Phi, psi and omega in degrees: 000134181245132178236127177258132179260162182297333181278006176093355179280152180239132180245129177242140177234137175257134177280136178272132176256121180273133175269148175296152181295151177295142181257149182232138175272139177251130182237148166257144180248144182286146169216170184269005188239328183288125180296145180300321179297325178295318179297317178300316180297319177300314181296324178288317185285313188262344182237009175054039178270144173284171186303317182294313180296319179297320178295320179296317178293318178301318179294324176296317177299314182296316184278321187257351180089350184200139178217139182275132181266332181167174179237127187219161169299159188310307184299318180293317180300312182291327177295317180295321177301313181297319179297316180296313181297319179297313180299316180297316180295318179297329179273356178081024180250146180271021182307134178250142179225140183212168176237155171220144177293135183284000000 
């Protein structure tokens, strides 16, 4: 935007275009010790999945070694990873959770 003043000066302003925040995928990783029911409960509690969706993701983790829980802005994704890891450790399970940029 250009503004001309009476004294002959010219003022220019550039509009800032905001980019959407980078999004991150949150994944659970398979291990041989964490019970499947615990994984389903984690998906329901921290990722708001219904029982059927949580079971499908849990089976994907079990069969493929990795399953996506959701896509979130960076801060939310990293917070959910920390919540899952803390809950798993407190319950004595080695469940792993990680993020990747979407």
